[in-house]
N, C-alpha and C positions, 0 to 999 in steps of 0.2 A: 351469276350474275343478276337473273332477277330480284335476288335479294337488295341489292343496290337503288331498286325502284322505288319510288316512293310513288305509290299507287293506291287509290281509294279503295275500300271494301267496294264489293261487286255488288249489284243491286238482287233482290233474294230471287230474278229471273234468270239469273247465272247458274245454271245446275251443275255444270263444270269449265271450272276458269284456268288461269295459268298457276292457280296455287299447289294442282297436283300434276302428275305426269301422266296425264292419261292425253291419248293418241289425238282427241281433238275439244275443242270447244263446244259448250251448249246453254243456248238459250233459249228458252220457254217462252215461245210467242202466245202460247192460248192454252186451257188445260187439256188439247188433244195435242197440239204438233210445239215439239221440242226441232229447233234449227241447230244443226251441226257443221262444225265451219274446224277448216283443218288447210294447211299451205304446205308445198314441198316443191323441190328441184333440186337439178344438180348438174352436174358435166356428162357426157358420153361415156358411159359404160361397155357398149358397142360399136363396133364400124357403122352397121345400117342404121341410118336415119331414121327411118320409117319404123323398126324395131327398136331406136330410143326413145322416139314420141310414146310407143305403145306400153314400153317399159315405165317411161316415167308418170305416165296419165295413170296406170294400174297401182304404181307405189303411192302417189296422190289419193287417189278415190279409198286405197285400202283403211286408210283410217277412218272414214266413213262409216264402211263395215266393222271394223272392229268396234264401233261404238253401239253397232245395231240399226243404223240408219238408211234409210233408201236414197240413193245418188238422186239430187235434181241438176244441180248446176254445174260447171268450174269455169276459169279465169284463165287463160294462157299467161304463162309469166315467162318471157323469151330475154336471153344476150344472147347476139348474134352478130358476130364479123361480116356485116353483109357485102361489102366491099370484098373483103377477100374470099368468101366461101362461095358468093352470090346466091342469087332466092332460091335456087331448085333444092338445094338441102333442105334448107327451112322448111320450105312447102312439104316436105316428105315427112318432117318431123310431126309438123303439126297434120298432115295426114291421119299420119299411125296414131295421135291421140285423140285426134277426132272417132277414128274409128272405135278405140276403146271408150269413148264416151258412150257411143250410140251402143255399143255390149252391156254396158251398164246400166242404159236404159236413160239417160240424161241428157244435157243440151250443154253444149261450149256457148255461151253467149258474149263475148269480148276477151279481153286483155289486155298486156302492156307487154311493148318491146322498147331494149335500146341496147345502144350500138357499145358490144363486147368485143372484146380480142379473143374470147374464149368460148364455144358456145354453150348455154345454160339454157335447161327445159323443163318445165313445173307449171304446177298448176297449184290457184287456190280452189278449194271445192266446198261447196256444199250440200247437205242432206237434211232429210228430216224422220222424227222419227217421233213415237210417245214418251212424252216426259217422264212418263214411270215405266216404262222397257228401254232406258238406258242402260250400255253394259259400261264397266269402269273396270280401270286393272287396277283395284285399290280394294276388293272387296272378295275375295277367294276364303274359303272356307274349309277348318280342317276338316279332313274326311275326302276332299274333292279327290276324281283323279285328274292328271295334267294334258290335254290333247295336242298336237301340231299337226297343221293341216297342209304344211307344202316339207319338204324336202331344204337341210341349211347344204352349206358349201357353195353358195352364190358367190361368195367376195371372192372366196379361196378360185372359183372357177372365170369370175370376171379377170382376176389378177393374170392368169394362163393364158385369157384370150391375149392380155396386152403384151404378152411373152411369147406368143405364137406356138402353144405347147398344146394349144386343143385340136382333132378332128373336128371336121364343118359338124358332122353329126352332134358332138360334144356343144361345140356353139349353140345350134340348133336347141339342144337340149335346158342347157341354163336358159337361152333365152326365152323359152316356151315357159319355164317356171315362172321367172320373173314377170311377163307377160300378162300370167293367169289373173283374173280377178279372185279376189276373196267373195263375191256376190254371191257364190252355190250356198261355201260355207258357214255365210253369217244368215242367208235367208234358212236355212236351214237350221238352226240355234232356235228358231222360234217356237217349235215343236218340244223345246226340252228345257228343264231346268238349267239355267246358268249361271253362276256366280259372277266370274269375272272373266272379262275379255282383255288381250290388248295383240298387236301386229308385231312379229321381230321383224326390225329394219335394224337401223344401223348398229344400236349396240349388242346386238347378236343374239342368239338364244339365253346366256346366261345371263347375260345385261338386260333386258325385258322379264324376266323370270325375277328378277332379283328385285327390280320395282315392285314388281305383281307381289313377292313376299314380305318385299319391307313396308311396301304401303298396307298392306291385310294384316301386317303384324303376325307373319306365321314364318314357316321354313318350307321348303318348295323341294323334294328330294326327286331329282331327275336318275335315269340311267342312260346309260351312254350308247349300249349293245339296244335300245329302243327306239334312241332318234332318228331319224330316217336322214339321209345323206344322198348327194349327189352321187354317182358312179365315178370314180378315182381320186373323189375328196383324199382320203387319206393317202394314197399315194402321192399327188400333189405337194400335199400338205407335208409329206417327209422329204421332199426335195427342196422345202422352203419356199415354195409359192405361197405366200401369205401375208395379205395388205396389211400396209400399219396400222388401219383402224382396228384391227382383229388382234394385234398385238397391243395397241391404245385398252381394248376392251378387258382384255385379259391382266394387264399391270393395273385398270381401273379397280379390277375385281379382287385383287390381291387380297386378303384378311377377310373378305365376305363368303368366299366359298373352301368348302372342306371336298377335295378330292379325293378318290380312293386311290391306295397306293398304287395300285394296279395302272392305273391312267397316267399315261405318260404325257409330255408336256406338247407336244403335237395335236394329241385327241384332246386336249383343255383349251388347244388354242381354236380348234373346228369348233369347238363346243359357246366361243366367243366369236366365230367368224362376222364379220360385218356383213349384213345383207341390205340388198334392195329388193324393194316389193315382195319378203315374205309372206308365210302362212300367218295364220291365227294362231294365239296360244291362250288355250281356254281351260278355266276351272269351273268344272262341274261333276256331281254324283256321278260315283262309277257307275250305276247302272246307266244312267242317262249316258255318258261317255261312251260304252260299249256299245252301245243303242245309235247313238251318233256317228261314230266312226265306221260301223257296219254300213249304215244308209249311205251316208256320203261316198266311201270307197265303191258305191254301185253308180254313183252318178257321173263320175268326170274323169279326167284324167291324173288329178291330182290325187296322190295318198294320204289320209288320215292317219295317224297312231297315237296309242297313250302311251305317253311318255317318262311319265311318273306321278306321283301324290301329293297332296298338300298334309303337312304337319305340322303339330302345336312349334312355336317359334322356340328356337335352340339358339345356342351359340353362335351358328352359322345360319344363315337367311338360305342358303342353296349349299346340297349335300349333294356329292355325285357318286352314284357306283356307276359299277362296270357295264 
């Protein structure tokens, strides 16, 4: 769609614009400071309004972390049927977002709301980084290891919530996963050689891996059994609990991915699962990746894993092994 818009060439201070598939735009303010901007919002995916606010904020802030930035400010974006649902639920959504922004070390400085028939919430967020230390998703290098910092299966589990198929402890687990900031994962990268970063969201693990591989002119090999998954993901998916977005991702990638013959269609769909507020997908030298994963797994509840490697360009951008 963007190709249909007749836009002028960006000026030299636009370091990352809409011409790439990166997670945020980047504008150079000075030789020491670049501004990172992104926006995201969506309808509720959990029942609790406070949790929804937390997840929506973490999801929006993730784009700043994927670019290597420090969160500074956010603007709330609200669509809400105030006459139908009343102000109390909206206040809980906003409180969840506020608490998550406080955890990130940033400030919410305003926002905008409209009367809408279905609740929607998100943020326009701004961060900063050094202009020469911006992470992009199009700079993976042959020989790199591929690291993932959160489990997949989130879309399958939130679909299961809508169908009342999860126990309370399982609802808490997936909610905690989505609400977890990528702050620690991003900040820890500063001590390592990093070639490319993105976050795993709506296009799923394979969709975002494909964008990284295509943008970098390489192929990425992944191992299904090395990819961390939320408990019961394979069981739920096997029962048909798969969101439409995950199926659309699988269809969109048709012809771009080589799946090993041992992998079932259910396993393929899990790798394409449409995720909200997923982890960082990182391309970095293998020795750095091993040290990073060990260090990251000591500091928080989320666990990182080496899930594959970057190879020279092949017929398929993505190759998935058992």
